[in-house]
Each structure stands twice: as C-alpha cells, then as structure tokens.
C-alpha positions as CSV (number, residue, x, y, z in Angstrom):
1,M,-11.1,11.2,11.3
2,P,-13.8,8.5,10.7
3,H,-14.0,6.7,7.2
4,R,-16.0,3.7,6.0
5,T,-16.0,2.3,2.4
6,I,-18.7,1.9,0.7
7,G,-19.5,-0.9,-1.8
8,T,-23.4,-1.7,-1.8
9,I,-26.1,0.2,-2.0
10,D,-27.1,-1.3,1.7
11,E,-24.3,0.3,2.9
12,L,-24.6,3.4,1.6
13,R,-28.1,3.7,3.3
14,A,-26.7,2.7,6.3
15,L,-24.2,5.5,6.2
16,F,-26.8,8.0,5.3
17,R,-28.8,6.2,8.7
18,M,-25.6,7.1,10.6
19,L,-25.2,11.0,9.3
20,S,-28.7,11.8,9.9
21,T,-28.3,11.4,13.3
22,V,-25.1,13.6,13.7
23,K,-24.5,16.9,14.8
24,L,-24.7,19.4,12.2
25,P,-22.9,21.5,11.2
26,I,-20.4,18.5,9.4
27,T,-17.9,17.9,6.6
28,V,-18.0,15.4,4.5
29,S,-15.1,14.5,1.9
30,W,-15.2,11.1,-0.6
31,K,-12.7,9.8,-3.0
32,I,-13.5,7.1,-5.6
33,G,-12.1,3.6,-5.5
34,R,-11.1,1.7,-1.7
35,D,-8.2,1.7,-0.3
36,R,-6.1,-1.3,-0.4
37,S,-7.6,-4.6,0.8
38,L,-6.3,-6.7,4.0
39,D,-6.1,-10.0,1.6
40,Q,-3.5,-7.7,-0.6
41,N,-1.6,-6.4,2.8
42,A,-1.4,-10.0,4.2
43,L,-0.4,-11.1,1.0
44,Q,2.7,-8.4,0.9
45,F,3.6,-9.9,4.2
46,Q,3.7,-13.7,3.3
47,W,5.9,-12.5,0.2
48,A,8.5,-10.6,2.2
49,R,8.7,-13.3,4.6
50,E,8.9,-15.9,1.7
51,V,11.9,-13.8,0.1
52,S,13.8,-13.1,3.1
53,E,13.8,-16.9,3.7
54,Q,15.2,-17.8,0.5
55,M,17.4,-15.4,0.0
56,G,18.7,-15.8,3.4
57,D,20.5,-12.6,3.7
58,R,17.5,-10.0,4.6
59,S,15.1,-9.6,7.1
60,I,11.6,-9.5,6.5
61,E,11.8,-5.5,7.0
62,D,14.5,-5.0,4.6
63,V,12.9,-6.7,1.9
64,R,9.7,-4.9,2.8
65,R,11.6,-1.2,2.9
66,D,13.8,-2.6,-0.8
67,W,10.3,-3.0,-2.1
68,K,8.4,0.1,-0.6
69,L,11.5,2.4,-2.1
70,R,11.8,0.8,-5.3
71,H,8.2,-0.2,-6.6
72,G,5.8,1.7,-4.4
73,V,7.6,5.1,-4.6
74,P,7.2,5.2,-8.3
75,I,3.7,4.3,-8.1
76,L,2.7,7.1,-5.2
77,R,5.2,10.0,-7.1
78,A,3.2,9.0,-10.4
79,D,-0.4,10.1,-8.9
80,G,1.8,13.9,-7.7
81,G,0.4,15.3,-4.5
82,D,1.4,15.8,-0.8
83,F,3.4,12.2,-1.2
84,C,5.2,13.4,-4.1
85,E,6.3,16.5,-2.9
86,L,7.3,15.0,0.6
87,Y,9.5,12.2,-0.7
88,D,11.4,15.1,-3.7
89,R,12.0,17.0,-0.5
90,A,12.9,15.2,2.0
91,I,14.2,11.6,0.7
92,K,15.1,11.8,-2.7
93,P,18.2,13.6,-2.1
94,L,19.3,10.9,0.3
95,P,22.1,8.5,-0.6
96,F,20.3,4.5,-2.0
97,E,21.2,3.2,2.0
98,M,19.3,6.1,3.6
99,K,16.1,6.2,1.2
100,V,15.7,2.3,2.4
101,R,16.4,3.4,6.1
102,A,13.6,6.3,5.6
103,M,11.3,3.6,4.3
104,G,11.0,2.5,7.7
105,L,9.0,5.8,8.9
106,L,7.6,6.8,5.5
107,S,3.9,5.8,4.8
108,V,4.0,4.0,1.7
109,T,1.6,0.9,1.1
110,S,-0.8,2.3,3.7
111,R,-1.2,5.1,1.6
112,M,-2.4,2.4,-1.5
113,T,-5.7,2.2,-3.0
114,V,-6.5,-1.1,-4.3
115,K,-5.6,-0.7,-7.5
116,Q,-2.3,0.7,-6.9
117,M,-1.5,-1.8,-4.1
118,S,-2.0,-4.3,-7.2
119,E,0.3,-2.5,-9.2
120,Y,2.5,-3.3,-6.5
121,L,2.4,-6.2,-5.9
122,N,2.6,-7.6,-9.7
123,A,6.0,-5.6,-9.5
124,I,7.1,-7.7,-6.6
125,H,6.3,-10.7,-8.1
126,D,7.1,-10.5,-11.7
127,E,11.1,-9.2,-10.0
128,S,11.0,-12.3,-7.7
129,T,9.9,-14.9,-10.1
130,A,12.7,-14.0,-12.6
131,M,15.0,-13.8,-9.9
132,G,13.7,-18.1,-9.4
133,L,11.8,-16.9,-6.3
134,E,8.5,-19.0,-5.2
135,L,5.9,-17.0,-4.0
136,T,2.7,-17.9,-2.5
137,Q,-0.2,-17.7,-5.3
138,P,-3.1,-16.1,-3.6
139,Q,-6.5,-18.1,-4.0
140,P,-9.0,-17.0,-6.2
141,K,-12.4,-15.8,-4.2
142,G,-15.0,-17.3,-4.8
C-alpha cells in the first residue's frame, strides 16, 4: 500500500497535489507519528554486531532475536491490537527457545513507531551497559 511520512507543511501540500491527480474513488488512512527511523534501525544492527563480537558466543541474528522477544514483544503487546492477539495465540504458549527462533519469522521492530523504537533501544542500551558491554553512542544531529 502506498504511504508517506508527512513532517512539514510543504510535504503535506505535495501530498495534496499528488492526491488531486489520483483517479477516484480512493481510501485514505493515516496515523499520528512516524515509523521507526533509518538511524534507529542502523543503530540496532550496529549494537547487535557489537554485542555479538563482545560476547563471542552468539551470532548477530541470535542477539537480535533475543532482544526482539525480551524487549520488543512487551512494547508491542502493551499497545494491544492484532500483534498482541497473534503473539498470544501462536507464540506465547511455546517454550522460550522456540519463541526466540520464532522471532526470526515474526515482524517486531519493523512494526514499531519512532517512540516505541526509542523505548526498545533504551532497554537494550540499559541491559547491555549493565552487563559491562560497550555500545557505540549515536551522534546527536545538528
């Protein structure tokens, strides 16, 4: 489904111009906020690589799957909805190791908003630094 993130009045005007050329009827929907940012996505992968290298016994994918299950799932379940229902029916009854494996197939972080992804990254950062792991700190924009 086509989508755009609108962050400025100029982007809103451009969307209006584009929609005014579309053959009608159409269905339009929107949500407040934006999806996770590319910077957040890159940081998650960088941290997974760093944790994998420092721990030495886990692949990057193993680290990411574990994070998705222990940190990402609770964030998404807190909002209820389709994800919560799917997880509770299909994944929750499984043993822990199977849940971790299922995280390779289930979209978790890709469903997150910027706010949710920030919460997720903060949880990962807090846990990793408490374990004595060193994570690259993102550079402030500006």
